[in-house]
C-alpha positions, 0 to 999 in steps of 0.5 A: 591501128590506123595512121593518121595524118594532118598535114598543117599551115603552120604561118596561116595558125599563126596568124588566125591565133594572132587575130583570135588573141586580138580582138577577143574581146567584146566591146572589139568586136563589136568594131570590128563588125562597125567597121565590116559595114562601114568602110572608115567610121570617125571614133565619135562615130564609133563611140555613139553606135557603141554607145560606148565611152570615150575612154575606152574605145579609144583604148581598145581602137588604138591596140588593135592598130596597134597589133595591124587589125586596125588603120586609121588618118586623121581629118582636122581634129577627128581620127578615123577607123577602118579595117587593115587586116581584111580577114578579121571579117571572115571571122565576124561572119563565123560568129554570126553563123555559129550556132553554138551552144554555151 
């Protein structure tokens, strides 16, 4: 009989699960990918690139901001978003390099 050893960093796994749950939507993943390539973008810029309705996009942006993934700053009438949780970029990189068969 073999003895199975397993060391777990529960805090790290909980953080990863939290991030995954927060970005587990194609539009949210696209937002993260876009912001990983651009330091900050306005809602209108994100909307234009992703060709998404502003109301739907705003819903996703606010949700990710409330959960600590994004930050926002207001400049006049524009709101600019950027990545607050930089570790989420690693997730995008994994997805881009994944050769999943589904």
